[in-house]
Backbone as CSV, one residue per row, in Angstrom:
resi,resn,N_x,N_y,N_z,CA_x,CA_y,CA_z,C_x,C_y,C_z
1,MET,120.674,105.504,85.666,121.035,105.230,86.972,120.740,106.791,87.792
2,GLY,120.757,108.039,86.900,120.869,109.221,87.368,119.264,109.184,87.959
3,ASP,118.504,109.114,86.722,116.859,109.473,86.691,116.240,108.435,88.261
4,ILE,117.060,107.253,88.425,116.732,106.380,88.910,116.892,107.147,90.910
5,LEU,118.067,107.493,90.614,118.733,108.058,92.125,117.501,109.487,92.050
6,SER,117.393,110.238,91.261,116.373,111.600,91.223,115.153,110.845,91.711
7,LEU,114.841,110.122,91.439,113.134,109.640,91.638,113.196,108.910,93.512
8,VAL,114.143,108.178,93.409,114.448,107.770,95.004,114.605,109.254,95.955
9,ALA,115.496,109.797,95.592,115.869,110.991,96.321,114.258,111.998,96.609
10,LYS,113.523,111.980,96.000,112.548,112.557,95.659,111.213,111.587,96.205
11,ARG,111.671,110.648,95.955,110.731,109.604,97.209,110.940,109.755,98.451
12,LEU,112.089,109.660,98.661,112.429,109.716,100.630,112.304,111.185,100.860
13,GLY,112.358,112.293,99.848,111.980,113.418,100.566,110.687,113.657,101.553
14,LEU,109.463,113.193,99.908,108.255,113.404,100.139,108.120,112.383,101.618
15,GLY,108.620,111.142,101.522,108.010,110.310,102.275,108.685,111.102,103.999
16,LEU,109.498,111.513,104.172,110.379,112.362,105.237,109.104,113.048,105.938
17,PHE,108.424,114.241,104.655,107.849,115.086,105.071,106.837,114.684,105.510
18,ILE,105.980,113.400,104.892,105.007,112.631,105.468,105.063,112.117,106.466
19,LEU,106.087,111.828,107.165,106.441,111.061,108.279,106.575,112.431,109.350
20,PHE,106.761,113.506,109.146,107.055,114.407,110.035,105.616,115.070,109.770
21,VAL,104.638,115.050,109.147,103.191,115.591,109.344,103.062,114.312,110.413
22,ILE,103.014,113.166,109.851,102.359,112.063,111.088,102.839,112.019,112.603
23,SER,103.953,112.770,112.616,104.509,112.809,113.982,103.657,113.897,114.614
24,VAL,103.717,115.252,113.840,102.808,115.997,114.285,100.936,115.783,114.721
25,ILE,100.966,114.912,114.026,99.259,114.634,114.305,99.451,113.721,115.346
26,ILE,100.457,112.665,115.532,100.247,111.692,116.746,100.472,112.308,117.611
27,PHE,101.408,112.894,117.851,101.792,113.656,118.861,100.750,115.066,120.038
28,PHE,99.877,115.611,118.820,99.076,116.605,119.500,97.407,115.839,119.237
29,MET,97.432,114.633,118.874,96.524,114.023,119.150,96.718,113.373,120.752
30,VAL,97.563,112.832,120.598,97.544,112.353,121.825,97.418,113.625,122.974
31,GLU,97.989,114.686,122.963,97.626,115.627,123.736,96.260,116.213,124.126
32,ALA,95.591,115.969,122.926,94.374,116.109,122.769,93.360,115.310,123.872
33,LEU,93.648,113.933,124.140,93.082,112.954,125.216,92.497,113.819,126.161
34,PRO,91.182,113.341,126.611,91.240,113.829,127.723,91.476,112.812,128.816
35,GLY,91.843,113.995,130.175,92.660,112.954,131.363,93.678,113.670,131.981
36,ASP,94.302,113.719,133.026,95.839,113.974,133.197,96.873,112.732,133.605
37,ILE,97.767,112.848,132.579,98.895,111.990,133.269,99.342,111.488,134.048
38,ALA,99.472,113.023,134.802,99.627,112.931,136.195,99.120,112.247,137.392
39,GLN,97.676,112.701,137.090,96.869,111.932,138.024,96.265,110.772,137.532
40,ALA,97.239,110.320,136.484,96.463,108.841,136.005,97.664,107.668,136.768
41,VAL,98.920,108.232,136.654,99.912,107.836,137.336,99.909,107.347,139.016
42,LEU,99.682,108.892,139.826,99.470,108.904,141.284,98.530,108.478,141.714
43,GLY,97.421,108.318,140.931,95.667,107.945,141.189,95.077,109.134,142.087
44,GLN,93.875,108.873,142.641,92.504,109.964,142.371,93.432,110.366,144.162
45,GLY,94.161,109.773,144.625,94.313,110.190,146.371,95.930,111.067,146.071
46,ALA,96.006,111.343,145.104,97.819,112.124,144.807,96.980,113.776,145.446
47,THR,97.938,114.201,145.855,97.672,116.220,146.744,98.259,116.792,145.345
48,PRO,97.621,118.160,145.287,98.060,118.952,144.475,99.772,119.240,144.579
49,GLU,100.713,119.338,145.560,101.650,119.214,145.596,102.030,118.004,144.763
50,ASN,101.940,116.667,144.993,103.023,115.954,144.073,101.915,115.778,142.889
51,LEU,101.202,116.418,142.243,100.509,116.447,140.821,101.482,117.574,140.283
52,ALA,101.585,118.294,140.929,102.425,119.632,140.359,104.080,118.925,140.336
53,ALA,104.607,118.605,141.018,105.961,118.033,141.213,106.139,117.430,140.181
54,LEU,104.870,116.436,139.746,105.459,115.024,138.881,105.309,115.146,137.327
55,ARG,104.142,116.621,137.236,104.161,117.149,135.935,105.218,118.042,135.443
56,LYS,106.019,118.441,136.547,107.390,119.235,136.600,108.344,118.415,136.000
57,GLU,107.973,117.312,136.676,109.282,115.803,136.482,109.282,115.870,134.920
58,MET,107.892,115.577,134.186,107.395,114.947,133.198,107.387,115.850,131.838
59,GLY,107.743,116.955,132.391,107.973,118.387,131.521,106.644,118.673,131.188
60,LEU,105.383,117.983,131.657,104.211,118.805,131.006,103.850,120.050,131.318
61,ASP,104.915,120.333,132.495,104.565,122.424,132.995,104.911,123.133,131.546
62,GLN,105.450,122.718,130.545,106.094,123.106,129.116,105.122,123.569,128.084
63,PRO,104.897,124.546,127.888,104.219,124.567,126.287,104.439,123.125,125.111
64,ALA,102.721,122.627,124.923,103.259,121.493,123.588,104.234,121.513,122.718
65,ILE,103.889,122.812,122.193,105.389,123.166,120.817,106.264,122.284,121.448
66,VAL,106.990,123.108,122.523,108.034,122.403,123.114,108.512,121.284,123.470
67,ARG,107.625,121.086,123.893,107.519,119.446,124.330,107.718,118.615,123.001
68,TYR,106.979,118.915,122.061,106.793,118.172,120.574,108.497,118.299,119.770
69,PHE,108.781,119.613,120.108,110.222,119.471,119.519,111.365,118.575,120.531
70,GLU,110.813,118.655,121.491,112.279,117.949,122.524,111.588,116.279,122.074
71,TRP,110.661,116.104,121.710,110.384,114.684,121.631,110.508,114.394,120.246
72,LEU,110.156,114.996,119.165,110.732,114.986,117.948,112.542,114.452,117.775
73,VAL,113.084,115.451,118.386,114.476,115.610,118.506,115.066,114.322,118.873
74,GLY,114.534,113.777,120.308,114.993,112.146,120.748,113.981,111.412,119.767
75,ALA,113.056,111.438,119.259,112.779,110.136,118.547,113.885,109.999,117.114
76,LEU,114.507,111.018,116.729,115.398,111.212,115.494,116.665,110.339,115.806
77,THR,117.162,110.041,117.675,118.124,109.412,118.284,117.608,108.364,118.316
78,PHE,116.371,107.372,118.195,115.688,106.399,118.959,115.579,106.549,120.788
79,ASP,115.686,108.170,120.977,114.988,108.341,122.654,113.633,108.251,122.579
80,PHE,113.032,107.662,122.797,111.309,108.157,122.980,110.970,108.429,124.611
81,GLY,111.860,108.798,125.218,112.087,109.453,126.603,111.304,108.021,127.304
82,THR,110.531,108.208,128.811,110.672,106.893,129.760,109.256,107.010,129.888
83,SER,108.888,105.060,129.967,107.600,105.399,130.193,106.827,106.008,131.611
84,VAL,105.980,106.292,131.791,105.114,106.802,132.817,104.749,105.703,134.017
85,VAL,104.610,104.360,133.286,103.971,103.507,134.577,105.508,103.112,134.926
86,THR,106.367,102.653,133.966,107.053,101.945,134.825,108.613,102.418,135.164
87,GLY,108.320,103.497,134.366,110.100,104.325,134.535,111.156,103.764,133.834
88,ASN,110.840,103.090,132.831,112.306,102.363,131.828,112.314,103.363,130.808
89,SER,113.352,102.714,129.883,113.228,103.542,128.582,112.553,103.185,127.529
90,VAL,111.674,103.925,127.096,110.189,103.385,125.904,111.232,102.365,125.023
91,ALA,112.450,102.645,124.485,113.159,102.357,123.653,113.578,100.706,123.644
92,ALA,114.022,100.576,125.391,114.309,99.500,125.520,112.627,98.390,125.814
93,ILE,111.824,99.137,126.137,110.335,98.588,126.226,110.190,97.977,124.657
94,ILE,110.094,98.721,124.087,109.742,97.921,122.666,110.247,97.562,121.797
95,GLY,112.080,97.922,122.259,112.934,97.507,120.943,112.634,95.768,120.900
96,ASP,112.682,94.861,122.092,112.506,93.528,122.332,111.258,93.470,121.395
97,ARG,110.323,94.031,121.500,108.986,93.981,121.416,108.747,93.864,119.693
98,PHE,109.586,95.168,118.948,108.939,95.412,117.765,110.307,93.757,116.948
99,THR,111.357,93.447,117.784,112.013,92.370,117.155,111.245,91.299,116.968
100,LYS,110.413,91.045,117.916,109.302,89.787,117.717,108.288,89.426,116.751
101,THR,107.814,91.164,116.186,107.074,91.587,115.798,107.437,91.235,114.236
102,LEU,109.121,91.557,114.184,109.153,91.286,112.658,109.669,90.010,112.592
103,PHE,109.682,89.617,113.631,110.142,87.763,113.533,108.723,87.284,112.750
104,LEU,107.400,87.797,113.330,106.633,86.977,113.516,106.305,87.579,111.568
105,ALA,106.380,88.774,111.242,105.806,89.052,109.917,107.007,88.248,108.777
106,ALA,108.067,88.141,108.804,109.218,87.571,108.358,108.506,86.214,108.322
107,TYR,108.402,85.554,109.157,107.416,84.049,109.370,106.179,83.966,108.370
108,ALA,105.492,84.909,108.235,104.251,84.664,107.842,104.330,84.985,106.026
109,ALA,105.823,86.342,105.687,105.672,86.540,104.388,106.692,85.477,103.834
110,VAL,107.697,84.584,104.395,108.239,83.755,103.907,107.296,82.601,103.539
111,ILE,106.154,82.490,103.967,105.192,81.195,103.480,104.421,82.208,102.514
112,ALA,103.864,83.200,102.544,102.557,83.988,101.895,103.065,84.284,100.475
113,VAL,104.368,85.080,100.606,104.582,85.396,99.334,104.759,84.419,98.180
114,PRO,105.433,83.569,98.473,105.165,82.693,97.175,104.593,81.730,96.694
115,VAL,103.359,81.426,97.851,102.219,81.140,97.900,101.313,81.815,96.764
116,ALA,101.357,82.222,97.362,100.510,83.705,96.672,101.040,83.961,95.178
117,ILE,101.853,84.377,95.105,102.516,84.562,93.514,101.912,83.155,92.405
118,ILE,102.402,82.429,93.324,102.536,80.694,92.561,101.016,80.462,92.561
119,LEU,100.084,80.770,93.284,98.930,80.697,93.078,98.297,81.330,92.001
120,GLY,98.442,82.687,92.653,97.860,83.640,91.367,98.222,83.382,89.514
121,ILE,99.639,82.809,89.719,99.679,82.541,88.170,98.578,81.138,87.678
122,ILE,98.568,80.258,89.054,97.819,79.131,88.485,96.330,79.334,88.146
123,VAL,95.809,79.993,88.694,94.332,80.650,88.797,94.587,81.580,87.244
124,ALA,95.598,81.936,87.320,95.509,83.078,85.848,95.366,81.926,84.343
125,LEU,95.868,81.272,84.745,96.080,80.178,83.356,94.671,79.039,83.467
126,LEU,94.175,79.025,84.946,93.354,78.163,84.789,91.706,79.111,84.509
127,ARG,92.090,80.064,84.512,90.910,81.043,84.484,89.824,80.826,83.929
128,ASN,88.789,81.050,84.614,87.170,80.802,84.421,86.908,79.149,84.649
129,THR,88.172,78.899,85.136,87.437,76.962,85.551,86.783,76.893,86.704
130,ILE,86.783,75.628,87.483,86.049,75.408,88.433,87.397,75.756,89.722
131,PHE,88.737,75.666,89.357,89.688,75.948,90.612,89.981,77.265,90.691
132,ASP,89.830,78.030,89.760,89.777,79.595,89.716,88.478,79.988,90.518
133,ARG,87.314,79.819,90.379,86.195,79.792,90.837,86.271,79.450,92.550
134,VAL,86.669,78.739,92.885,86.584,77.880,94.205,87.870,79.370,94.858
135,ALA,88.954,79.009,93.736,90.246,80.219,94.715,89.323,81.346,94.755
136,ASN,88.761,81.979,93.994,88.110,83.234,94.020,87.171,83.720,95.527
137,VAL,86.261,82.477,95.760,85.399,82.496,96.578,85.846,82.650,98.282
138,VAL,87.488,81.449,98.010,88.080,81.337,99.342,88.543,82.488,99.698
139,THR,89.480,83.043,98.920,90.507,84.130,98.828,89.359,85.538,99.474
140,LEU,88.315,85.474,98.827,87.116,86.670,99.338,86.760,86.287,100.370
141,SER,86.365,85.044,100.872,85.712,84.675,102.003,87.292,85.008,103.373
142,PHE,88.445,84.726,103.042,89.676,85.200,103.714,89.449,86.945,103.826
143,ILE,89.732,87.555,102.944,89.476,89.303,102.909,88.168,89.678,103.404
144,SER,87.137,89.165,103.530,86.125,89.542,104.285,86.374,89.403,105.477
145,SER,86.739,88.274,105.854,86.725,88.043,107.576,87.780,88.534,108.216
146,PRO,87.597,89.626,109.664,88.124,89.763,110.122,89.556,89.020,111.017
147,GLU,91.019,89.535,111.436,91.745,88.868,111.551,91.228,88.081,112.734
148,PHE,90.979,88.701,113.993,90.596,88.210,114.943,89.635,86.918,115.033
149,PHE,88.937,87.167,113.907,87.658,85.944,113.788,88.679,84.637,113.110
150,LEU,88.898,84.796,111.921,90.206,83.574,111.404,91.099,83.274,112.551
151,GLY,91.720,83.824,113.584,92.517,83.653,114.624,91.820,82.574,115.610
152,TYR,90.638,82.888,115.763,89.859,82.439,116.968,89.334,80.581,116.048
153,ILE,88.879,81.073,114.966,88.762,79.652,114.409,90.016,78.808,114.098
154,LEU,91.321,79.222,113.799,92.224,78.622,114.058,92.983,77.837,115.233
155,ILE,92.437,78.831,116.210,92.404,78.511,117.587,91.222,76.970,117.920
156,LEU,90.322,77.219,117.535,89.134,76.436,117.830,89.518,74.969,117.370
157,TYR,89.817,74.743,116.210,90.257,73.854,115.574,91.821,73.317,115.366
158,PHE,92.362,74.103,115.515,94.345,73.312,115.522,95.026,72.952,116.921
159,ALA,94.174,73.934,118.144,94.568,73.747,119.184,93.966,73.664,120.150
160,VAL,92.441,73.688,120.193,91.120,73.246,120.582,90.755,71.079,120.688
161,GLN,90.349,71.725,119.082,89.852,70.206,119.054,91.348,69.208,118.515
162,TRP,92.076,69.468,117.773,93.223,68.411,116.796,94.207,68.691,118.047
163,GLY,94.372,69.583,118.731,95.898,69.556,119.564,97.181,69.800,119.040
164,MET,96.815,70.272,117.861,98.414,70.247,117.040,99.479,71.655,117.482
165,PHE,98.906,72.346,117.936,99.857,74.074,118.020,99.015,74.296,119.594
166,PRO,99.951,75.121,120.009,99.568,75.811,121.247,98.542,76.895,120.825
167,ALA,97.496,77.325,121.761,96.656,78.406,121.219,97.033,79.612,121.772
168,ILE,98.111,79.523,122.853,98.737,80.943,123.290,100.416,80.830,122.658
169,SER,100.365,81.895,121.981,101.882,81.682,121.448,103.277,82.505,122.313
170,SER,103.082,82.009,123.606,103.894,82.707,124.577,105.589,82.110,124.287
171,VAL,106.425,82.992,124.184,108.024,82.902,123.953,108.477,83.411,125.102
172,ARG,109.682,82.824,125.285,110.846,82.904,126.142,112.202,82.905,125.772
173,GLU,113.123,83.688,126.492,114.501,83.711,125.982,115.129,82.330,126.032
174,GLY,115.983,82.177,124.942,116.348,80.998,124.903,115.481,79.710,124.377
175,MET,114.523,80.127,124.307,113.565,79.202,123.325,114.242,77.994,121.755
176,GLY,114.467,77.246,121.490,114.828,76.944,120.381,114.334,77.688,118.927
177,PHE,115.084,77.542,117.904,114.318,78.003,116.851,113.314,77.136,116.042
178,PHE,113.351,76.076,116.407,111.665,75.048,115.688,110.837,75.535,116.886
179,GLU,110.772,75.009,118.334,109.704,75.254,119.280,109.541,76.865,118.669
180,LEU,110.061,77.676,118.414,109.460,79.287,118.177,108.561,79.057,117.233
181,LEU,108.760,78.348,115.957,108.304,78.376,114.965,106.831,77.348,115.353
182,GLU,106.712,76.570,115.726,105.548,75.657,116.311,105.339,76.823,116.878
183,ARG,105.079,77.396,118.044,104.871,78.604,119.098,103.832,79.165,118.406
184,THR,104.676,80.116,116.691,104.364,81.287,116.467,103.515,80.882,115.227
185,PHE,102.988,79.482,115.219,102.787,79.049,113.749,101.259,79.241,113.720
186,LEU,100.154,79.662,114.325,99.056,80.026,114.505,98.739,81.075,114.247
187,PRO,99.379,82.046,114.787,99.378,83.872,114.723,99.785,84.280,112.987
188,ALA,101.024,83.177,112.835,101.482,83.212,111.467,100.886,83.132,110.329
189,LEU,100.027,81.481,110.911,99.183,81.273,109.557,97.785,82.481,109.292
190,THR,97.174,82.740,110.662,96.344,83.935,110.522,96.659,84.967,109.435
191,LEU,97.665,85.991,109.727,98.300,86.935,108.711,98.622,86.079,107.243
192,VAL,99.136,85.236,107.053,99.263,84.235,105.814,97.871,84.316,105.040
193,LEU,96.979,84.109,105.903,95.443,84.142,105.150,94.980,84.927,104.503
194,VAL,95.613,86.281,105.414,94.654,87.199,105.105,95.673,87.800,104.011
195,VAL,96.698,87.928,104.104,97.570,88.593,103.176,98.003,88.043,101.607
196,VAL,98.008,86.657,102.022,97.944,85.612,100.497,96.695,85.974,99.625
197,ALA,95.479,86.150,100.162,94.112,86.404,99.101,94.246,87.894,98.511
198,HIS,95.006,88.649,99.303,95.171,90.077,98.244,96.160,90.513,97.371
199,MET,97.300,89.259,97.847,98.526,88.932,96.625,97.775,88.271,96.133
200,MET,97.894,86.867,95.644,97.276,86.150,94.974,96.558,87.041,94.066
201,ARG,95.428,87.506,94.356,94.169,88.439,93.398,94.698,89.674,92.525
202,MET,95.775,90.045,92.919,96.568,91.155,92.416,97.046,90.524,91.152
203,THR,98.036,89.592,91.607,99.031,88.690,90.747,98.160,88.166,89.706
204,ARG,96.553,87.501,89.958,95.918,86.837,88.717,95.452,87.553,87.792
205,ALA,95.131,89.331,88.584,94.944,90.314,87.641,95.843,90.597,86.441
206,ALA,96.811,90.818,87.274,97.991,91.207,86.582,98.016,90.159,85.769
207,ILE,98.549,89.369,85.827,98.501,88.249,84.632,97.486,88.305,83.562
208,ILE,96.309,88.045,84.068,95.366,88.254,82.714,95.561,89.190,82.036
209,ASN,95.716,90.887,82.707,95.586,91.897,81.835,96.679,91.774,80.811
210,LEU,98.012,91.107,81.056,98.932,90.760,80.126,98.463,89.598,78.942
211,LEU,97.873,88.926,79.306,97.513,87.748,78.508,96.879,87.922,77.230
212,ALA,96.021,88.981,77.541,95.603,89.630,76.288,96.332,90.555,75.201
213,SER,97.648,90.691,75.473,98.319,91.240,74.997,98.839,90.961,73.491
214,PRO,99.212,91.602,72.526,99.611,91.258,71.460,100.911,89.938,70.955
215,TYR,102.185,90.947,72.076,103.235,89.939,72.211,102.817,88.601,72.437
216,ILE,101.962,88.295,73.588,101.609,87.279,74.076,101.009,86.268,72.900
217,GLU,100.104,86.995,72.431,99.367,85.986,71.064,100.250,85.609,70.678
218,MET,101.266,86.408,69.891,102.447,85.670,69.172,103.302,84.945,69.731
219,ALA,103.617,84.938,71.088,104.110,83.667,71.719,103.317,82.343,71.310
220,LYS,102.040,82.690,71.931,101.036,80.900,71.711,101.339,80.695,70.334
221,LEU,101.100,81.668,69.470,101.323,81.284,67.668,102.103,80.572,67.754
222,LYS,103.650,81.100,68.047,104.326,80.348,67.852,104.599,79.230,68.354
223,GLY,104.317,78.488,69.185,104.053,77.543,70.030,104.974,77.348,71.203
224,VAL,105.204,78.610,71.866,105.533,78.960,73.069,105.136,77.807,74.195
225,PRO,105.342,77.054,75.211,104.414,76.388,76.125,103.522,77.506,77.065
226,PRO,102.717,77.023,77.727,102.054,78.118,78.364,102.793,78.880,79.772
227,TRP,103.524,77.840,80.193,104.102,77.924,81.306,105.726,78.937,81.323
228,LYS,105.897,78.804,79.855,107.026,79.577,79.442,106.550,80.666,79.052
229,VAL,105.512,81.019,78.324,104.835,82.195,77.995,104.798,83.201,79.662
230,ILE,103.961,82.492,80.128,103.598,83.043,81.930,104.802,83.580,82.161
231,VAL,105.619,83.032,82.566,107.206,83.208,83.369,108.186,83.811,82.367
232,ARG,108.225,83.856,81.101,109.209,84.563,80.423,108.522,85.823,79.664
233,HIS,107.352,86.059,79.494,106.649,86.800,79.084,105.871,88.042,80.009
234,ALA,104.888,87.094,80.507,104.211,87.949,80.922,104.450,88.493,82.688
235,LEU,105.226,87.495,83.660,105.618,87.800,84.685,106.409,88.693,84.655
236,PRO,107.403,88.846,83.688,108.652,90.413,84.073,107.778,91.660,83.902
237,ASN,106.489,91.644,83.039,106.166,93.057,82.961,104.500,93.187,83.960
238,ALA,104.451,92.280,84.810,103.744,92.106,85.450,104.377,92.338,87.128
239,TRP,105.159,92.713,87.302,106.219,92.804,88.416,105.730,93.800,89.388
240,ALA,105.625,95.459,88.304,105.020,96.830,88.952,104.064,96.072,90.201
241,PRO,103.031,96.035,89.397,101.615,96.226,90.557,102.244,94.614,91.538
242,ILE,102.454,93.918,91.075,102.659,92.743,92.372,103.679,92.844,93.017
243,ILE,104.688,93.616,92.519,105.977,94.210,94.458,104.864,95.548,94.913
244,ASN,103.973,95.590,94.216,103.505,97.111,94.757,102.568,96.716,96.203
245,VAL,101.582,95.595,95.926,101.079,94.785,96.646,101.584,93.764,97.913
246,ILE,102.417,93.120,97.331,103.644,92.777,98.274,104.139,93.830,99.450
247,ALA,104.665,95.120,98.753,104.875,95.765,99.828,103.947,96.340,100.851
248,LEU,102.740,96.853,100.135,101.996,97.072,101.246,101.290,95.692,101.849
249,ASN,101.125,94.663,101.984,100.937,93.559,102.503,101.879,93.690,103.350
250,LEU,103.607,93.725,102.913,104.470,93.427,104.096,104.358,94.327,105.070
251,ALA,103.817,95.508,104.562,103.270,96.726,106.076,102.400,96.326,106.586
252,TYR,101.551,95.606,106.251,100.356,95.307,107.010,100.872,94.276,108.020
253,LEU,101.369,93.592,107.442,102.349,92.474,108.356,102.696,92.612,109.745
254,ILE,103.659,94.066,109.680,104.138,94.563,110.796,103.102,95.477,111.450
255,THR,102.352,96.828,110.600,101.677,97.544,111.140,100.237,97.264,111.277
256,GLY,99.689,95.892,111.168,98.424,95.563,111.581,98.022,94.370,112.531
257,VAL,99.108,93.965,112.914,99.256,92.641,113.810,98.432,92.737,115.028
258,VAL,98.161,94.338,115.400,97.708,94.213,117.107,96.625,93.583,117.312
259,LEU,95.748,93.166,116.510,94.303,92.151,117.016,95.160,90.711,116.722
260,VAL,95.879,90.221,116.179,96.425,89.161,116.201,97.353,88.814,117.272
261,GLU,97.897,89.530,117.736,98.881,90.062,118.973,98.077,89.607,120.078
262,VAL,96.752,90.383,120.298,96.198,90.089,121.137,95.034,88.541,121.424
263,VAL,94.919,88.305,120.184,94.239,87.080,120.244,95.122,86.027,120.686
264,PHE,96.355,85.936,120.544,97.107,84.878,120.629,97.966,85.211,121.741
265,VAL,97.830,86.320,122.510,98.802,86.973,123.273,100.201,86.559,123.107
266,TYR,100.667,87.334,122.361,101.873,87.374,121.504,102.599,88.504,121.667
267,PRO,104.075,88.266,122.631,104.631,89.440,123.168,105.146,90.301,121.888
268,GLY,104.310,90.520,121.057,104.998,92.093,120.365,104.234,93.125,120.454
269,ILE,104.820,94.011,119.594,104.629,95.582,119.383,103.236,96.173,119.350
270,GLY,102.586,95.151,118.816,101.067,95.296,119.008,100.575,95.284,120.395
271,GLN,100.783,94.150,120.867,100.327,93.820,122.412,100.860,95.033,123.174
272,ALA,102.476,95.309,123.008,102.573,96.734,123.970,101.649,97.823,123.687
273,LEU,101.326,98.127,122.224,100.418,99.338,122.186,99.419,99.128,122.816
274,VAL,98.635,97.848,123.003,97.492,97.854,123.902,97.474,97.944,125.000
275,ASP,98.594,97.494,125.705,98.976,97.299,127.123,99.200,98.805,127.379
276,ALA,99.695,99.621,126.556,100.385,101.239,126.840,99.134,102.147,126.656
277,VAL,98.215,101.742,125.861,96.643,102.468,125.690,95.718,102.211,127.137
278,SER,95.937,100.787,127.176,95.337,100.810,128.472,95.187,101.209,129.686
279,LYS,96.432,101.628,129.784,97.509,101.837,131.351,97.645,103.579,131.064
280,ARG,97.288,103.920,129.508,97.685,105.443,129.693,99.169,105.963,129.509
281,ASP,99.692,104.824,129.254,101.135,105.446,128.502,101.617,106.139,127.545
282,PHE,101.749,107.096,127.330,101.471,108.001,126.305,102.496,107.902,125.624
283,PRO,104.044,107.958,126.649,105.246,108.121,125.688,105.304,106.571,124.605
284,ILE,104.657,105.517,125.029,104.484,104.210,124.335,104.092,104.333,123.130
285,VAL,102.613,104.977,123.454,101.801,104.880,122.377,102.308,105.573,121.241
286,GLN,103.248,106.962,121.888,103.424,108.308,120.843,104.437,107.477,119.758
287,ALA,105.864,106.646,120.450,106.543,105.643,119.638,105.761,104.829,118.825
288,VAL,105.020,103.599,119.182,104.652,102.794,118.557,104.091,103.059,117.189
289,CYS,103.157,104.291,117.352,102.393,105.008,116.523,103.503,105.275,114.865
290,LEU,104.318,106.023,115.802,105.394,106.594,114.663,106.200,105.598,114.243
291,ILE,106.617,104.453,115.005,107.029,103.338,114.300,106.414,102.828,113.295
292,PHE,105.054,102.905,113.165,104.090,101.932,112.435,104.406,102.750,111.225
293,ALA,103.832,104.232,111.673,104.152,105.097,109.863,105.285,105.541,109.154
294,ALA,106.411,105.266,110.071,108.013,104.789,109.275,108.273,103.546,109.071
295,THR,107.361,102.589,109.389,107.303,101.269,108.256,106.953,101.196,107.285
296,PHE,105.682,101.625,107.394,104.398,102.076,106.312,105.365,102.997,105.442
297,ILE,105.659,103.677,105.451,106.036,104.950,104.608,107.837,104.250,104.076
298,LEU,108.424,103.373,104.693,109.737,103.161,104.097,109.392,101.909,103.422
299,LEU,108.107,101.146,103.483,107.819,99.959,103.015,107.372,100.601,101.552
300,ASN,106.260,101.692,101.547,105.901,102.359,100.202,106.854,102.591,99.517
301,LEU,108.301,103.384,100.043,109.091,103.985,99.364,110.348,102.507,98.668
302,ALA,110.084,101.341,99.054,110.752,100.408,98.514,109.615,99.891,97.389
303,ALA,108.606,99.943,97.181,107.579,99.561,96.779,107.467,100.184,95.173
304,ASP,107.685,101.593,95.774,108.133,102.479,94.372,109.347,102.610,93.622
305,VAL,110.250,102.232,94.379,111.683,101.992,93.970,111.506,100.638,92.818
306,GLY,111.134,99.626,93.519,110.870,97.988,93.048,110.322,98.692,91.791
307,SER,108.802,99.232,91.776,108.489,99.356,90.675,109.020,99.867,89.283
308,ILE,109.483,101.263,89.628,110.251,101.932,88.910,111.621,100.668,87.927
309,LEU,112.523,100.121,89.357,113.476,99.476,88.338,112.666,98.091,87.405
310,THR,111.306,97.874,88.043,111.057,96.808,86.624,110.138,97.079,85.825
311,ASN,110.192,98.526,85.343,108.989,99.171,84.671,109.748,100.166,84.356
312,PRO,110.661,100.392,83.362,111.529,101.960,82.904,110.664,102.853,82.601
313,ARG,109.079,102.639,81.863,108.007,103.709,81.531,107.670,104.489,82.824
314,LEU,107.984,103.518,83.731,107.267,104.804,85.186,108.928,106.180,85.455
315,ARG,109.702,105.725,84.887,111.083,106.531,84.776,110.331,107.975,84.081
316,HIS,109.826,107.679,83.068,109.313,109.102,82.352,107.308,108.788,82.421
317,PRO,107.160,109.191,83.597,105.886,108.948,83.336,104.771,110.062,82.507
318,LYS,105.952,110.982,82.133,105.144,112.146,81.013,105.102,111.585,79.842
């Protein structure tokens, strides 16, 4: 237990350092963008006095390094400042959006993870059969296709031609749970098609790699049924790479939904990021990018811990 806690502490420290570096990059890259925020807010007709007053109000008259540390301290308490467009708190604006994105990611993950693992095991058992080849071709097609293309294909068939689901995933307060599932089905299905392919192929590769092990051959010679060989002997030793790819795909479900939310007009944090970029609302852009980075680092940390717990050899890499 002490070794595990020490490794988790090291991974957590490394994750915090990486997040600090990313926060520096995010802040100063946004600072380096051309244009004047005050000018963008007030328009071309603003007088120099009005521009100077707004810059002072927004703190833009202070050095960038001072504003960075003020922003970083505020971010530690979830205070990302105020929107330059609406004047509302950034945390209040993106909080509700982030909740909706988490719901969409959870919806897709609940479908994708079990489907990918079961499908990966089946194609590993049926290796080099027609089913295996067809599954490989289909998954490679989904991996190769951009999310927005898959989204438009689903809209064309499921919304326009068959009329089964709405093309636009508009949600409102007080909407029933099942109605919410129906309205968000197409964006969730788009994400499922993308991440299932990755997870299924990793599960298949991990299982096939273990099927050639001597202890698996011994189990087969003893007459153990194939499904029991997989479930009891192969799968427990394959969890480390599978957990890694699942965690990476869960991170993608949260941080990679920008295009999917735009295609389906889903009011998530990805749509908020696109709106903020188009309106040059930089406090929201910085906050969303930092949240994406923190989510990705946190899920990678969870993947590391999960891999270490399922594979004791990783606790002693030397």
